[in-house]
PDBQT receptor file of N, H, CA, C and O in Angstrom, charges set to zero:
ATOM      1  N   MET A   1      38.254 161.158 -44.135  1.00  0.00    +0.000 N 
ATOM      2  CA  MET A   1      37.782 160.268 -42.869  1.00  0.00    +0.000 C 
ATOM      3  C   MET A   1      36.663 161.256 -42.231  1.00  0.00    +0.000 C 
ATOM      4  O   MET A   1      36.881 162.456 -42.060  1.00  0.00    +0.000 OA
ATOM      5  N   ALA A   2      35.551 160.674 -41.929  1.00  0.00    +0.000 N 
ATOM      6  H   ALA A   2      35.374 159.700 -42.068  1.00  0.00    +0.000 HD
ATOM      7  CA  ALA A   2      34.582 161.214 -41.100  1.00  0.00    +0.000 C 
ATOM      8  C   ALA A   2      34.794 160.866 -39.655  1.00  0.00    +0.000 C 
ATOM      9  O   ALA A   2      35.100 159.741 -39.259  1.00  0.00    +0.000 OA
ATOM     10  N   MET A   3      34.587 162.031 -38.822  1.00  0.00    +0.000 N 
ATOM     11  H   MET A   3      34.338 162.945 -39.144  1.00  0.00    +0.000 HD
ATOM     12  CA  MET A   3      34.575 161.654 -37.343  1.00  0.00    +0.000 C 
ATOM     13  C   MET A   3      33.696 162.563 -36.626  1.00  0.00    +0.000 C 
ATOM     14  O   MET A   3      33.250 163.603 -37.113  1.00  0.00    +0.000 OA
ATOM     15  N   THR A   4      33.463 162.137 -35.455  1.00  0.00    +0.000 N 
ATOM     16  H   THR A   4      33.825 161.292 -35.060  1.00  0.00    +0.000 HD
ATOM     17  CA  THR A   4      32.440 162.951 -34.607  1.00  0.00    +0.000 C 
ATOM     18  C   THR A   4      33.393 163.584 -33.413  1.00  0.00    +0.000 C 
ATOM     19  O   THR A   4      34.321 163.023 -32.831  1.00  0.00    +0.000 OA
ATOM     20  N   LEU A   5      32.962 164.716 -33.253  1.00  0.00    +0.000 N 
ATOM     21  H   LEU A   5      32.207 165.172 -33.725  1.00  0.00    +0.000 HD
ATOM     22  CA  LEU A   5      33.834 165.658 -32.253  1.00  0.00    +0.000 C 
ATOM     23  C   LEU A   5      32.844 166.043 -31.197  1.00  0.00    +0.000 C 
ATOM     24  O   LEU A   5      31.769 166.516 -31.566  1.00  0.00    +0.000 OA
ATOM     25  N   ARG A   6      33.066 165.909 -30.076  1.00  0.00    +0.000 N 
ATOM     26  H   ARG A   6      33.939 165.525 -29.776  1.00  0.00    +0.000 HD
ATOM     27  CA  ARG A   6      32.191 166.139 -28.948  1.00  0.00    +0.000 C 
ATOM     28  C   ARG A   6      32.793 167.290 -28.180  1.00  0.00    +0.000 C 
ATOM     29  O   ARG A   6      33.860 167.219 -27.570  1.00  0.00    +0.000 OA
ATOM     30  N   LEU A   7      31.937 168.470 -28.270  1.00  0.00    +0.000 N 
ATOM     31  H   LEU A   7      31.070 168.527 -28.765  1.00  0.00    +0.000 HD
ATOM     32  CA  LEU A   7      32.609 169.694 -27.459  1.00  0.00    +0.000 C 
ATOM     33  C   LEU A   7      31.503 169.990 -26.545  1.00  0.00    +0.000 C 
ATOM     34  O   LEU A   7      30.305 169.768 -26.718  1.00  0.00    +0.000 OA
ATOM     35  N   THR A   8      32.133 170.561 -25.481  1.00  0.00    +0.000 N 
ATOM     36  H   THR A   8      33.106 170.742 -25.341  1.00  0.00    +0.000 HD
ATOM     37  CA  THR A   8      31.138 171.210 -24.169  1.00  0.00    +0.000 C 
ATOM     38  C   THR A   8      30.444 172.265 -24.880  1.00  0.00    +0.000 C 
ATOM     39  O   THR A   8      30.813 172.796 -25.927  1.00  0.00    +0.000 OA
ATOM     40  N   ASP A   9      29.380 172.519 -24.190  1.00  0.00    +0.000 N 
ATOM     41  H   ASP A   9      29.080 172.087 -23.339  1.00  0.00    +0.000 HD
ATOM     42  CA  ASP A   9      28.608 173.779 -24.480  1.00  0.00    +0.000 C 
ATOM     43  C   ASP A   9      29.385 175.054 -24.701  1.00  0.00    +0.000 C 
ATOM     44  O   ASP A   9      29.234 175.739 -25.713  1.00  0.00    +0.000 OA
ATOM     45  N   ASP A  10      30.197 175.345 -23.755  1.00  0.00    +0.000 N 
ATOM     46  H   ASP A  10      30.320 174.788 -22.933  1.00  0.00    +0.000 HD
ATOM     47  CA  ASP A  10      31.270 176.526 -23.858  1.00  0.00    +0.000 C 
ATOM     48  C   ASP A  10      31.946 176.434 -25.135  1.00  0.00    +0.000 C 
ATOM     49  O   ASP A  10      31.899 177.362 -25.943  1.00  0.00    +0.000 OA
ATOM     50  N   GLU A  11      32.693 175.150 -25.398  1.00  0.00    +0.000 N 
ATOM     51  H   GLU A  11      32.731 174.396 -24.742  1.00  0.00    +0.000 HD
ATOM     52  CA  GLU A  11      33.647 175.123 -26.586  1.00  0.00    +0.000 C 
ATOM     53  C   GLU A  11      32.750 175.299 -27.849  1.00  0.00    +0.000 C 
ATOM     54  O   GLU A  11      33.203 175.927 -28.806  1.00  0.00    +0.000 OA
ATOM     55  N   ALA A  12      31.479 174.762 -27.891  1.00  0.00    +0.000 N 
ATOM     56  H   ALA A  12      31.111 174.251 -27.114  1.00  0.00    +0.000 HD
ATOM     57  CA  ALA A  12      30.769 174.906 -29.177  1.00  0.00    +0.000 C 
ATOM     58  C   ALA A  12      30.185 176.275 -29.468  1.00  0.00    +0.000 C 
ATOM     59  O   ALA A  12      29.887 176.587 -30.620  1.00  0.00    +0.000 OA
ATOM     60  N   SER A  13      29.998 177.177 -28.339  1.00  0.00    +0.000 N 
ATOM     61  H   SER A  13      30.239 176.923 -27.402  1.00  0.00    +0.000 HD
ATOM     62  CA  SER A  13      29.700 178.409 -28.586  1.00  0.00    +0.000 C 
ATOM     63  C   SER A  13      30.914 179.253 -29.005  1.00  0.00    +0.000 C 
ATOM     64  O   SER A  13      30.751 180.076 -29.906  1.00  0.00    +0.000 OA
ATOM     65  N   ALA A  14      32.099 179.118 -28.436  1.00  0.00    +0.000 N 
ATOM     66  H   ALA A  14      32.231 178.449 -27.704  1.00  0.00    +0.000 HD
ATOM     67  CA  ALA A  14      33.241 179.628 -28.787  1.00  0.00    +0.000 C 
ATOM     68  C   ALA A  14      33.538 179.441 -30.219  1.00  0.00    +0.000 C 
ATOM     69  O   ALA A  14      33.860 180.389 -30.936  1.00  0.00    +0.000 OA
ATOM     70  N   LEU A  15      33.428 178.175 -30.660  1.00  0.00    +0.000 N 
ATOM     71  H   LEU A  15      33.166 177.405 -30.077  1.00  0.00    +0.000 HD
ATOM     72  CA  LEU A  15      33.637 177.856 -32.147  1.00  0.00    +0.000 C 
ATOM     73  C   LEU A  15      32.569 178.477 -32.913  1.00  0.00    +0.000 C 
ATOM     74  O   LEU A  15      32.896 179.018 -33.969  1.00  0.00    +0.000 OA
ATOM     75  N   ARG A  16      31.339 178.491 -32.559  1.00  0.00    +0.000 N 
ATOM     76  H   ARG A  16      31.074 178.052 -31.700  1.00  0.00    +0.000 HD
ATOM     77  CA  ARG A  16      30.185 179.224 -33.269  1.00  0.00    +0.000 C 
ATOM     78  C   ARG A  16      30.462 180.602 -33.553  1.00  0.00    +0.000 C 
ATOM     79  O   ARG A  16      30.292 181.098 -34.666  1.00  0.00    +0.000 OA
ATOM     80  N   ARG A  17      30.968 181.336 -32.365  1.00  0.00    +0.000 N 
ATOM     81  H   ARG A  17      31.106 180.933 -31.460  1.00  0.00    +0.000 HD
ATOM     82  CA  ARG A  17      31.338 182.714 -32.489  1.00  0.00    +0.000 C 
ATOM     83  C   ARG A  17      32.415 183.004 -33.328  1.00  0.00    +0.000 C 
ATOM     84  O   ARG A  17      32.310 183.951 -34.108  1.00  0.00    +0.000 OA
ATOM     85  N   ARG A  18      33.493 182.295 -33.286  1.00  0.00    +0.000 N 
ATOM     86  H   ARG A  18      33.577 181.526 -32.652  1.00  0.00    +0.000 HD
ATOM     87  CA  ARG A  18      34.700 182.356 -34.253  1.00  0.00    +0.000 C 
ATOM     88  C   ARG A  18      34.141 182.255 -35.641  1.00  0.00    +0.000 C 
ATOM     89  O   ARG A  18      34.287 183.201 -36.415  1.00  0.00    +0.000 OA
ATOM     90  N   SER A  19      33.506 181.159 -36.003  1.00  0.00    +0.000 N 
ATOM     91  H   SER A  19      33.388 180.390 -35.374  1.00  0.00    +0.000 HD
ATOM     92  CA  SER A  19      33.164 180.858 -37.385  1.00  0.00    +0.000 C 
ATOM     93  C   SER A  19      32.276 181.967 -37.976  1.00  0.00    +0.000 C 
ATOM     94  O   SER A  19      32.376 182.282 -39.162  1.00  0.00    +0.000 OA
ATOM     95  N   GLU A  20      31.323 182.614 -37.054  1.00  0.00    +0.000 N 
ATOM     96  H   GLU A  20      31.242 182.358 -36.090  1.00  0.00    +0.000 HD
ATOM     97  CA  GLU A  20      30.515 183.678 -37.525  1.00  0.00    +0.000 C 
ATOM     98  C   GLU A  20      31.485 184.891 -37.693  1.00  0.00    +0.000 C 
ATOM     99  O   GLU A  20      31.335 185.654 -38.647  1.00  0.00    +0.000 OA
ATOM    100  N   LEU A  21      32.506 185.082 -36.750  1.00  0.00    +0.000 N 
ATOM    101  H   LEU A  21      32.628 184.462 -35.975  1.00  0.00    +0.000 HD
ATOM    102  CA  LEU A  21      33.248 186.263 -37.070  1.00  0.00    +0.000 C 
ATOM    103  C   LEU A  21      34.153 186.217 -38.379  1.00  0.00    +0.000 C 
ATOM    104  O   LEU A  21      34.467 187.242 -38.984  1.00  0.00    +0.000 OA
ATOM    105  N   GLU A  22      34.483 185.135 -38.703  1.00  0.00    +0.000 N 
ATOM    106  H   GLU A  22      34.228 184.302 -38.211  1.00  0.00    +0.000 HD
ATOM    107  CA  GLU A  22      35.287 184.678 -39.876  1.00  0.00    +0.000 C 
ATOM    108  C   GLU A  22      34.519 184.393 -41.150  1.00  0.00    +0.000 C 
ATOM    109  O   GLU A  22      35.109 184.231 -42.218  1.00  0.00    +0.000 OA
ATOM    110  N   ALA A  23      33.230 184.334 -41.039  1.00  0.00    +0.000 N 
ATOM    111  H   ALA A  23      32.751 184.466 -40.171  1.00  0.00    +0.000 HD
ATOM    112  CA  ALA A  23      32.215 183.880 -41.910  1.00  0.00    +0.000 C 
ATOM    113  C   ALA A  23      32.761 182.586 -42.666  1.00  0.00    +0.000 C 
ATOM    114  O   ALA A  23      32.770 182.532 -43.896  1.00  0.00    +0.000 OA
ATOM    115  N   ARG A  24      33.180 181.624 -41.916  1.00  0.00    +0.000 N 
ATOM    116  H   ARG A  24      33.172 181.668 -40.917  1.00  0.00    +0.000 HD
ATOM    117  CA  ARG A  24      33.406 180.290 -42.354  1.00  0.00    +0.000 C 
ATOM    118  C   ARG A  24      32.597 179.370 -41.453  1.00  0.00    +0.000 C 
ATOM    119  O   ARG A  24      32.132 179.769 -40.385  1.00  0.00    +0.000 OA
ATOM    120  N   SER A  25      32.439 178.133 -41.902  1.00  0.00    +0.000 N 
ATOM    121  H   SER A  25      32.816 177.808 -42.770  1.00  0.00    +0.000 HD
ATOM    122  CA  SER A  25      31.690 177.060 -41.226  1.00  0.00    +0.000 C 
ATOM    123  C   SER A  25      32.532 176.730 -40.057  1.00  0.00    +0.000 C 
ATOM    124  O   SER A  25      33.736 176.979 -39.991  1.00  0.00    +0.000 OA
ATOM    125  N   MET A  26      31.883 176.198 -39.211  1.00  0.00    +0.000 N 
ATOM    126  H   MET A  26      30.906 175.996 -39.265  1.00  0.00    +0.000 HD
ATOM    127  CA  MET A  26      32.468 175.550 -37.849  1.00  0.00    +0.000 C 
ATOM    128  C   MET A  26      33.387 174.715 -38.229  1.00  0.00    +0.000 C 
ATOM    129  O   MET A  26      34.468 174.694 -37.640  1.00  0.00    +0.000 OA
ATOM    130  N   GLN A  27      33.115 173.877 -39.285  1.00  0.00    +0.000 N 
ATOM    131  H   GLN A  27      32.237 173.895 -39.762  1.00  0.00    +0.000 HD
ATOM    132  CA  GLN A  27      34.026 172.571 -39.517  1.00  0.00    +0.000 C 
ATOM    133  C   GLN A  27      35.308 173.228 -40.168  1.00  0.00    +0.000 C 
ATOM    134  O   GLN A  27      36.396 172.740 -39.859  1.00  0.00    +0.000 OA
ATOM    135  N   GLU A  28      35.266 174.327 -41.070  1.00  0.00    +0.000 N 
ATOM    136  H   GLU A  28      34.383 174.724 -41.320  1.00  0.00    +0.000 HD
ATOM    137  CA  GLU A  28      36.516 174.807 -41.408  1.00  0.00    +0.000 C 
ATOM    138  C   GLU A  28      37.330 175.541 -40.381  1.00  0.00    +0.000 C 
ATOM    139  O   GLU A  28      38.558 175.488 -40.448  1.00  0.00    +0.000 OA
ATOM    140  N   VAL A  29      36.733 176.214 -39.447  1.00  0.00    +0.000 N 
ATOM    141  H   VAL A  29      35.735 176.257 -39.392  1.00  0.00    +0.000 HD
ATOM    142  CA  VAL A  29      37.472 176.778 -38.349  1.00  0.00    +0.000 C 
ATOM    143  C   VAL A  29      38.288 175.711 -37.313  1.00  0.00    +0.000 C 
ATOM    144  O   VAL A  29      39.381 175.939 -36.794  1.00  0.00    +0.000 OA
ATOM    145  N   ALA A  30      37.469 174.483 -37.147  1.00  0.00    +0.000 N 
ATOM    146  H   ALA A  30      36.581 174.297 -37.569  1.00  0.00    +0.000 HD
ATOM    147  CA  ALA A  30      37.996 173.548 -36.254  1.00  0.00    +0.000 C 
ATOM    148  C   ALA A  30      38.992 172.747 -37.006  1.00  0.00    +0.000 C 
ATOM    149  O   ALA A  30      39.911 172.189 -36.407  1.00  0.00    +0.000 OA
ATOM    150  N   ARG A  31      38.825 172.651 -38.522  1.00  0.00    +0.000 N 
ATOM    151  H   ARG A  31      38.079 173.105 -39.009  1.00  0.00    +0.000 HD
ATOM    152  CA  ARG A  31      40.001 171.824 -39.020  1.00  0.00    +0.000 C 
ATOM    153  C   ARG A  31      41.291 172.724 -39.121  1.00  0.00    +0.000 C 
ATOM    154  O   ARG A  31      42.429 172.261 -39.051  1.00  0.00    +0.000 OA
ATOM    155  N   ALA A  32      40.991 174.081 -39.296  1.00  0.00    +0.000 N 
ATOM    156  H   ALA A  32      40.067 174.458 -39.353  1.00  0.00    +0.000 HD
ATOM    157  CA  ALA A  32      42.235 174.859 -39.395  1.00  0.00    +0.000 C 
ATOM    158  C   ALA A  32      42.880 174.891 -38.136  1.00  0.00    +0.000 C 
ATOM    159  O   ALA A  32      44.108 174.808 -38.098  1.00  0.00    +0.000 OA
ATOM    160  N   ALA A  33      42.161 175.008 -37.022  1.00  0.00    +0.000 N 
ATOM    161  H   ALA A  33      41.164 175.076 -37.053  1.00  0.00    +0.000 HD
ATOM    162  CA  ALA A  33      42.805 174.773 -35.608  1.00  0.00    +0.000 C 
ATOM    163  C   ALA A  33      43.428 173.597 -35.263  1.00  0.00    +0.000 C 
ATOM    164  O   ALA A  33      44.395 173.628 -34.502  1.00  0.00    +0.000 OA
ATOM    165  N   ILE A  34      42.938 172.380 -35.795  1.00  0.00    +0.000 N 
ATOM    166  H   ILE A  34      42.152 172.355 -36.413  1.00  0.00    +0.000 HD
ATOM    167  CA  ILE A  34      43.767 171.119 -35.773  1.00  0.00    +0.000 C 
ATOM    168  C   ILE A  34      45.147 171.185 -36.508  1.00  0.00    +0.000 C 
ATOM    169  O   ILE A  34      46.212 170.879 -35.972  1.00  0.00    +0.000 OA
ATOM    170  N   ARG A  35      44.997 171.647 -37.874  1.00  0.00    +0.000 N 
ATOM    171  H   ARG A  35      44.132 171.896 -38.309  1.00  0.00    +0.000 HD
ATOM    172  CA  ARG A  35      46.076 171.867 -38.666  1.00  0.00    +0.000 C 
ATOM    173  C   ARG A  35      47.217 172.743 -37.918  1.00  0.00    +0.000 C 
ATOM    174  O   ARG A  35      48.360 172.307 -37.781  1.00  0.00    +0.000 OA
ATOM    175  N   GLU A  36      46.838 173.933 -37.477  1.00  0.00    +0.000 N 
ATOM    176  H   GLU A  36      45.910 174.288 -37.588  1.00  0.00    +0.000 HD
ATOM    177  CA  GLU A  36      47.929 174.731 -36.740  1.00  0.00    +0.000 C 
ATOM    178  C   GLU A  36      48.387 173.973 -35.536  1.00  0.00    +0.000 C 
ATOM    179  O   GLU A  36      49.590 173.972 -35.278  1.00  0.00    +0.000 OA
ATOM    180  N   TYR A  37      47.564 173.343 -34.793  1.00  0.00    +0.000 N 
ATOM    181  H   TYR A  37      46.587 173.344 -35.003  1.00  0.00    +0.000 HD
ATOM    182  CA  TYR A  37      48.041 172.655 -33.632  1.00  0.00    +0.000 C 
ATOM    183  C   TYR A  37      49.137 171.608 -33.941  1.00  0.00    +0.000 C 
ATOM    184  O   TYR A  37      50.209 171.552 -33.337  1.00  0.00    +0.000 OA
ATOM    185  N   VAL A  38      48.759 170.790 -34.939  1.00  0.00    +0.000 N 
ATOM    186  H   VAL A  38      47.889 170.836 -35.429  1.00  0.00    +0.000 HD
ATOM    187  CA  VAL A  38      49.821 169.804 -35.417  1.00  0.00    +0.000 C 
ATOM    188  C   VAL A  38      51.045 170.349 -35.991  1.00  0.00    +0.000 C 
ATOM    189  O   VAL A  38      52.142 169.856 -35.728  1.00  0.00    +0.000 OA
ATOM    190  N   GLU A  39      50.901 171.324 -36.747  1.00  0.00    +0.000 N 
ATOM    191  H   GLU A  39      50.010 171.725 -36.961  1.00  0.00    +0.000 HD
ATOM    192  CA  GLU A  39      52.207 171.843 -37.253  1.00  0.00    +0.000 C 
ATOM    193  C   GLU A  39      52.869 172.426 -36.220  1.00  0.00    +0.000 C 
ATOM    194  O   GLU A  39      54.039 172.065 -36.096  1.00  0.00    +0.000 OA
ATOM    195  N   ASN A  40      52.410 173.317 -35.353  1.00  0.00    +0.000 N 
ATOM    196  H   ASN A  40      51.460 173.610 -35.454  1.00  0.00    +0.000 HD
ATOM    197  CA  ASN A  40      53.234 173.865 -34.159  1.00  0.00    +0.000 C 
ATOM    198  C   ASN A  40      53.956 172.922 -33.470  1.00  0.00    +0.000 C 
ATOM    199  O   ASN A  40      55.161 173.036 -33.250  1.00  0.00    +0.000 OA
ATOM    200  N   HIS A  41      53.117 171.780 -33.037  1.00  0.00    +0.000 N 
ATOM    201  H   HIS A  41      52.138 171.688 -33.216  1.00  0.00    +0.000 HD
ATOM    202  CA  HIS A  41      53.731 170.850 -32.125  1.00  0.00    +0.000 C 
ATOM    203  C   HIS A  41      54.811 169.885 -33.012  1.00  0.00    +0.000 C 
ATOM    204  O   HIS A  41      55.752 169.296 -32.480  1.00  0.00    +0.000 OA
ATOM    205  N   SER A  42      54.573 169.844 -34.122  1.00  0.00    +0.000 N 
ATOM    206  H   SER A  42      53.808 170.323 -34.554  1.00  0.00    +0.000 HD
ATOM    207  CA  SER A  42      55.545 169.042 -34.947  1.00  0.00    +0.000 C 
ATOM    208  C   SER A  42      56.789 169.710 -35.012  1.00  0.00    +0.000 C 
ATOM    209  O   SER A  42      57.830 169.117 -34.726  1.00  0.00    +0.000 OA
ATOM    210  N   ARG A  43      56.768 171.058 -35.412  1.00  0.00    +0.000 N 
ATOM    211  H   ARG A  43      55.924 171.540 -35.644  1.00  0.00    +0.000 HD
ATOM    212  CA  ARG A  43      57.977 171.963 -35.366  1.00  0.00    +0.000 C 
ATOM    213  C   ARG A  43      58.683 171.914 -33.923  1.00  0.00    +0.000 C 
ATOM    214  O   ARG A  43      59.908 171.873 -33.807  1.00  0.00    +0.000 OA
ATOM    215  N   ALA A  44      57.976 171.920 -33.057  1.00  0.00    +0.000 N 
ATOM    216  H   ALA A  44      56.981 171.953 -33.151  1.00  0.00    +0.000 HD
ATOM    217  CA  ALA A  44      58.618 171.983 -31.581  1.00  0.00    +0.000 C 
ATOM    218  C   ALA A  44      59.217 170.587 -31.358  1.00  0.00    +0.000 C 
ATOM    219  O   ALA A  44      60.228 170.529 -30.658  1.00  0.00    +0.000 OA
ATOM    220  N   GLU A  45      58.771 169.589 -31.811  1.00  0.00    +0.000 N 
ATOM    221  H   GLU A  45      57.950 169.635 -32.379  1.00  0.00    +0.000 HD
ATOM    222  CA  GLU A  45      59.163 168.200 -31.520  1.00  0.00    +0.000 C 
ATOM    223  C   GLU A  45      60.522 168.128 -32.314  1.00  0.00    +0.000 C 
ATOM    224  O   GLU A  45      61.527 167.609 -31.828  1.00  0.00    +0.000 OA
ATOM    225  N   LEU A  46      60.478 168.720 -33.642  1.00  0.00    +0.000 N 
ATOM    226  H   LEU A  46      59.663 169.142 -34.037  1.00  0.00    +0.000 HD
ATOM    227  CA  LEU A  46      61.579 168.463 -34.396  1.00  0.00    +0.000 C 
ATOM    228  C   LEU A  46      62.833 169.228 -34.019  1.00  0.00    +0.000 C 
ATOM    229  O   LEU A  46      63.948 168.826 -34.349  1.00  0.00    +0.000 OA
ATOM    230  N   LEU A  47      62.641 170.296 -33.347  1.00  0.00    +0.000 N 
ATOM    231  H   LEU A  47      61.735 170.623 -33.079  1.00  0.00    +0.000 HD
ATOM    232  CA  LEU A  47      63.504 171.347 -32.864  1.00  0.00    +0.000 C 
ATOM    233  C   LEU A  47      64.200 170.711 -31.574  1.00  0.00    +0.000 C 
ATOM    234  O   LEU A  47      65.403 170.840 -31.345  1.00  0.00    +0.000 OA
ATOM    235  N   ASP A  48      63.341 170.033 -30.785  1.00  0.00    +0.000 N 
ATOM    236  H   ASP A  48      62.364 169.928 -30.971  1.00  0.00    +0.000 HD
ATOM    237  CA  ASP A  48      63.786 169.408 -29.543  1.00  0.00    +0.000 C 
ATOM    238  C   ASP A  48      64.752 168.169 -29.995  1.00  0.00    +0.000 C 
ATOM    239  O   ASP A  48      65.785 167.926 -29.371  1.00  0.00    +0.000 OA
ATOM    240  N   GLN A  49      64.376 167.477 -31.017  1.00  0.00    +0.000 N 
ATOM    241  H   GLN A  49      63.537 167.674 -31.524  1.00  0.00    +0.000 HD
ATOM    242  CA  GLN A  49      65.226 166.341 -31.454  1.00  0.00    +0.000 C 
ATOM    243  C   GLN A  49      66.490 167.004 -31.882  1.00  0.00    +0.000 C 
ATOM    244  O   GLN A  49      67.548 166.590 -31.410  1.00  0.00    +0.000 OA
ATOM    245  N   VAL A  50      66.484 168.055 -32.784  1.00  0.00    +0.000 N 
ATOM    246  H   VAL A  50      65.624 168.392 -33.167  1.00  0.00    +0.000 HD
ATOM    247  CA  VAL A  50      67.644 168.529 -33.229  1.00  0.00    +0.000 C 
ATOM    248  C   VAL A  50      68.697 168.965 -32.276  1.00  0.00    +0.000 C 
ATOM    249  O   VAL A  50      69.896 168.709 -32.386  1.00  0.00    +0.000 OA
ATOM    250  N   LEU A  51      68.083 169.707 -31.250  1.00  0.00    +0.000 N 
ATOM    251  H   LEU A  51      67.109 169.915 -31.160  1.00  0.00    +0.000 HD
ATOM    252  CA  LEU A  51      68.842 170.325 -29.920  1.00  0.00    +0.000 C 
ATOM    253  C   LEU A  51      69.405 169.068 -29.191  1.00  0.00    +0.000 C 
ATOM    254  O   LEU A  51      70.534 169.121 -28.703  1.00  0.00    +0.000 OA
ATOM    255  N   GLU A  52      68.687 167.995 -29.107  1.00  0.00    +0.000 N 
ATOM    256  H   GLU A  52      67.770 167.951 -29.503  1.00  0.00    +0.000 HD
ATOM    257  CA  GLU A  52      68.931 166.871 -28.112  1.00  0.00    +0.000 C 
ATOM    258  C   GLU A  52      70.209 166.186 -28.831  1.00  0.00    +0.000 C 
ATOM    259  O   GLU A  52      71.119 165.725 -28.142  1.00  0.00    +0.000 OA
ATOM    260  N   GLN A  53      70.241 166.139 -30.283  1.00  0.00    +0.000 N 
ATOM    261  H   GLN A  53      69.502 166.514 -30.842  1.00  0.00    +0.000 HD
ATOM    262  CA  GLN A  53      71.258 165.482 -31.113  1.00  0.00    +0.000 C 
ATOM    263  C   GLN A  53      72.593 166.282 -31.149  1.00  0.00    +0.000 C 
ATOM    264  O   GLN A  53      73.699 165.777 -30.957  1.00  0.00    +0.000 OA
ATOM    265  N   GLU A  54      72.352 167.594 -31.420  1.00  0.00    +0.000 N 
ATOM    266  H   GLU A  54      71.453 168.004 -31.576  1.00  0.00    +0.000 HD
ATOM    267  CA  GLU A  54      73.479 168.604 -31.739  1.00  0.00    +0.000 C 
ATOM    268  C   GLU A  54      74.180 169.264 -30.481  1.00  0.00    +0.000 C 
ATOM    269  O   GLU A  54      75.350 169.647 -30.499  1.00  0.00    +0.000 OA
ATOM    270  N   LEU A  55      73.346 169.353 -29.402  1.00  0.00    +0.000 N 
ATOM    271  H   LEU A  55      72.396 169.042 -29.387  1.00  0.00    +0.000 HD
ATOM    272  CA  LEU A  55      74.155 170.348 -28.278  1.00  0.00    +0.000 C 
ATOM    273  C   LEU A  55      75.174 169.521 -27.492  1.00  0.00    +0.000 C 
ATOM    274  O   LEU A  55      76.111 170.094 -26.936  1.00  0.00    +0.000 OA
ATOM    275  N   PRO A  56      75.013 168.085 -27.423  1.00  0.00    +0.000 N 
ATOM    276  CA  PRO A  56      76.255 167.488 -26.914  1.00  0.00    +0.000 C 
ATOM    277  C   PRO A  56      77.600 167.656 -27.726  1.00  0.00    +0.000 C 
ATOM    278  O   PRO A  56      78.719 167.592 -27.218  1.00  0.00    +0.000 OA
ATOM    279  N   ARG A  57      77.341 167.870 -29.005  1.00  0.00    +0.000 N 
ATOM    280  H   ARG A  57      76.432 167.922 -29.418  1.00  0.00    +0.000 HD
ATOM    281  CA  ARG A  57      78.638 168.020 -29.770  1.00  0.00    +0.000 C 
ATOM    282  C   ARG A  57      79.319 169.259 -29.749  1.00  0.00    +0.000 C 
ATOM    283  O   ARG A  57      80.479 169.334 -30.155  1.00  0.00    +0.000 OA
ATOM    284  N   TYR A  58      78.584 170.432 -29.225  1.00  0.00    +0.000 N 
ATOM    285  H   TYR A  58      77.642 170.371 -28.895  1.00  0.00    +0.000 HD
ATOM    286  CA  TYR A  58      78.908 171.719 -29.008  1.00  0.00    +0.000 C 
ATOM    287  C   TYR A  58      79.024 172.187 -27.539  1.00  0.00    +0.000 C 
ATOM    288  O   TYR A  58      79.214 173.363 -27.228  1.00  0.00    +0.000 OA
ATOM    289  N   ALA A  59      78.895 171.182 -26.677  1.00  0.00    +0.000 N 
ATOM    290  H   ALA A  59      78.740 170.227 -26.929  1.00  0.00    +0.000 HD
ATOM    291  CA  ALA A  59      78.793 171.371 -25.279  1.00  0.00    +0.000 C 
ATOM    292  C   ALA A  59      80.135 172.066 -24.617  1.00  0.00    +0.000 C 
ATOM    293  O   ALA A  59      80.024 172.802 -23.637  1.00  0.00    +0.000 OA
ATOM    294  N   GLU A  60      81.137 171.839 -25.094  1.00  0.00    +0.000 N 
ATOM    295  H   GLU A  60      81.226 171.240 -25.890  1.00  0.00    +0.000 HD
ATOM    296  CA  GLU A  60      82.472 172.486 -24.685  1.00  0.00    +0.000 C 
ATOM    297  C   GLU A  60      82.384 173.809 -25.054  1.00  0.00    +0.000 C 
ATOM    298  O   GLU A  60      82.404 174.656 -24.161  1.00  0.00    +0.000 OA
ATOM    299  N   ALA A  61      82.287 174.153 -26.241  1.00  0.00    +0.000 N 
ATOM    300  H   ALA A  61      82.271 173.464 -26.967  1.00  0.00    +0.000 HD
ATOM    301  CA  ALA A  61      82.335 175.414 -26.904  1.00  0.00    +0.000 C 
ATOM    302  C   ALA A  61      81.211 176.267 -26.325  1.00  0.00    +0.000 C 
ATOM    303  O   ALA A  61      81.446 177.463 -26.156  1.00  0.00    +0.000 OA
ATOM    304  N   LEU A  62      80.017 175.777 -26.003  1.00  0.00    +0.000 N 
ATOM    305  H   LEU A  62      79.826 174.805 -26.140  1.00  0.00    +0.000 HD
ATOM    306  CA  LEU A  62      79.264 176.563 -25.318  1.00  0.00    +0.000 C 
ATOM    307  C   LEU A  62      79.470 176.976 -23.863  1.00  0.00    +0.000 C 
ATOM    308  O   LEU A  62      79.025 177.990 -23.325  1.00  0.00    +0.000 OA
ATOM    309  N   GLU A  63      80.216 176.020 -23.322  1.00  0.00    +0.000 N 
ATOM    310  H   GLU A  63      80.577 175.196 -23.759  1.00  0.00    +0.000 HD
ATOM    311  CA  GLU A  63      80.623 176.112 -21.811  1.00  0.00    +0.000 C 
ATOM    312  C   GLU A  63      81.542 177.338 -21.782  1.00  0.00    +0.000 C 
ATOM    313  O   GLU A  63      81.506 178.198 -20.902  1.00  0.00    +0.000 OA
ATOM    314  N   ARG A  64      82.357 177.329 -22.816  1.00  0.00    +0.000 N 
ATOM    315  H   ARG A  64      82.386 176.630 -23.531  1.00  0.00    +0.000 HD
ATOM    316  CA  ARG A  64      83.617 178.342 -22.948  1.00  0.00    +0.000 C 
ATOM    317  C   ARG A  64      82.824 179.624 -23.223  1.00  0.00    +0.000 C 
ATOM    318  O   ARG A  64      83.097 180.631 -22.570  1.00  0.00    +0.000 OA
ATOM    319  N   LEU A  65      81.984 179.643 -24.031  1.00  0.00    +0.000 N 
ATOM    320  H   LEU A  65      81.763 178.824 -24.562  1.00  0.00    +0.000 HD
ATOM    321  CA  LEU A  65      81.123 180.957 -24.240  1.00  0.00    +0.000 C 
ATOM    322  C   LEU A  65      80.473 181.578 -23.192  1.00  0.00    +0.000 C 
ATOM    323  O   LEU A  65      80.284 182.794 -23.166  1.00  0.00    +0.000 OA
ATOM    324  N   GLY A  66      80.051 180.668 -22.163  1.00  0.00    +0.000 N 
ATOM    325  H   GLY A  66      80.204 179.680 -22.184  1.00  0.00    +0.000 HD
ATOM    326  CA  GLY A  66      79.279 181.045 -21.169  1.00  0.00    +0.000 C 
ATOM    327  C   GLY A  66      80.130 181.438 -20.044  1.00  0.00    +0.000 C 
ATOM    328  O   GLY A  66      79.522 181.786 -19.032  1.00  0.00    +0.000 OA
ATOM    329  N   HIS A  67      81.392 181.454 -20.010  1.00  0.00    +0.000 N 
ATOM    330  H   HIS A  67      81.885 181.171 -20.833  1.00  0.00    +0.000 HD
ATOM    331  CA  HIS A  67      82.324 181.953 -18.999  1.00  0.00    +0.000 C 
ATOM    332  C   HIS A  67      83.014 182.931 -19.441  1.00  0.00    +0.000 C 
ATOM    333  O   HIS A  67      83.851 183.473 -18.718  1.00  0.00    +0.000 OA
TER     334      HIS A  67
């Protein structure tokens, strides 16, 4: 899927510098950044879901350990 990404001048300059440092295209760097963002946030959301579901089950034991 093609899309247009509008960046500020500062964002474009930072992306350009990063792509030059890594000897990769700006598109490759931007796509990698998006993948990393999505993966990190997906893991955090999954962990939050698991904790929300499982913590109540162990609340009494956790309370005892805390005292």
